[in-house]
N, C-alpha and C positions, 0 to 999 in steps of 0.2 A: 523771799525766804523768811520764815519766822525768825524773830529775834533771838530765841533760845538757841537756834542752830548757829548763831554767830558769836556765842558766848565763848570768850578766849579760853577760859579755864576748861570747859567742857571739850572744846576742840583740841587743845593740848592733850588732855587725857585720852580722848578718842584716837587721836593720831598715834600716840605712844602705845596704846592698846593694840591698835591694828598693826603696828609695826612688830610688836611682840608676837602676835598670832602668826604673822608671816614668817618671821625668823624661826618660830617654833616648828612650823611646817617644813621649812627648808632644813633645819637641823635633823629633824626626824627622818627625812629622806636619806640621810647619811648616818643613820643609827646613832645619832647623838642628841643632846639637848641643847637648848639655847644657853643654859647655864655653864655647860662644858665649854661651849664656844667661847663664852665670856672669859672663862678661866684661861683658855689658851691664849686669847688676845692679851690679857693682862700679864701673863707670864712672858709673852713675847716682848711687851712693852717694859716690863720690870723684872728681868731675871733675878732669881734669888730672893724674891719677896717671901715672907713667912706666911704661913697658913692664917695666922691671926690678922696680919695686915691685909691679906686678901679678903678675908671675911668682912673686914671693915669697909673695904672698897666696894664689895658686892652687897653690903648691908644684909648680910645673912649670919646666922649663928656659925660659929667655928666648927661645930659637928657636922653641919651641912657641908661645908667646904671640904672637911676631912672625908666625907663620904664620896664627894664628887672627885676629889684627887684620888681616892682609892680606885675608882672606876678608870679614870684616865691613866693611872699607873698600870692597872691590869692590861690596858691596851697598848702599853709601851709608849705613851705620849709624854708622860710626866715622870719625873723622879724626885723623891725627897732626899735631901742631903742634910746632915746635921750642921747646925750652926757652929762654927769653930770657937765662938766665945760662950755659948749657952746651950748645954746638951738638951734642954727642954724644947728648944726651938728647932723646927724643921724648915729648911729653905727650899723652895721649889723651883725646879729648872725643867726646861722643855727638853725632850729627847728627840732624835732625828725623825721618828715616826710622826711627830706632830707637825713638821713643816709642810708636807703636802696638804694636810688638813687646814692649816693656816692659809696656805694659798687659795684653797677652795672657799674658806671663809671670806677672804678678801674679795674673791670674784662675786660671791653671793652678796656681800655688802655693796659692791659696786652696782650690781643688778637692783638691789632694793633702792639705792640712792637714785639710779636712773628712772625707776619706776615712780618714785614719789616726787621727783622734780620734773617729770615730763610735762612739757608745755609752759615751763617757767623760764624766763630768761635769766642770764647770769647775775644781772643787777638785783633781781628779786631774791634769788637764792642767797646772794651775799648779804642782803639786808635781813633776810629771815635768820641767817646764821649769826649775824651780829647781834640781833635782837635776842635770840635764845641764849647766846653767851652772856649778854648783859643781864637777863632774867636769872640765869644760874648764878652769876656772881652776886646778885642781890640777895638771892635765897640763901647762899652760903654765908654771906655777911650777916644777914639777919639771924641765922642759926648761931653763929659765933657770938653775936652780940647778946642773944638770949642766954647763952652759956655764962658769958661774962657778968650779965645782970647789972642792974643799976646804971647802965650807960645811957646817956640821953640820946634822943633821936638826933639832936644837933651834931653831937660828936660822932655818931654813926654815919651821918651824911658827910661829914668832913673826911672820915676815913674812907668811905666809899669814893668820894670825889678824888682823894689822893691816889687810890689804887687804880682808878680809871684813867688818870692823867698820864 
């Protein structure tokens, strides 16, 4: 196999892209989008999250989330409730019609997981999962260190070691 096909960064990118393509196809079969699925999953995990907080989690503009919520609200899956402390903020909550869709999403996610882990033993899956978690943590820490600025690599390494301990 050519060396470029074993390039970790390209492999991570290609696997993520192929997963997105597969999830898009599955969501379209249910007359939804992957973005709508993502919103339902986040609202299930964090009921009452604001549209702004959700847009930050999804890394999209707030107007994009607002439009997606409009569509989900029209389908009876999501409702906006005013924040009791700040009338400018809408809190998002699932409605009963979202629960069967979430059950289907869970089933689709299980199918995708089975597909991508076929032929891998549990130890390999655990190792890959741990490695990806560590990579994610490193990237998050580097992003935060970049925002703080002026922090030495040594102090970042100490902070990383403390968080991993």
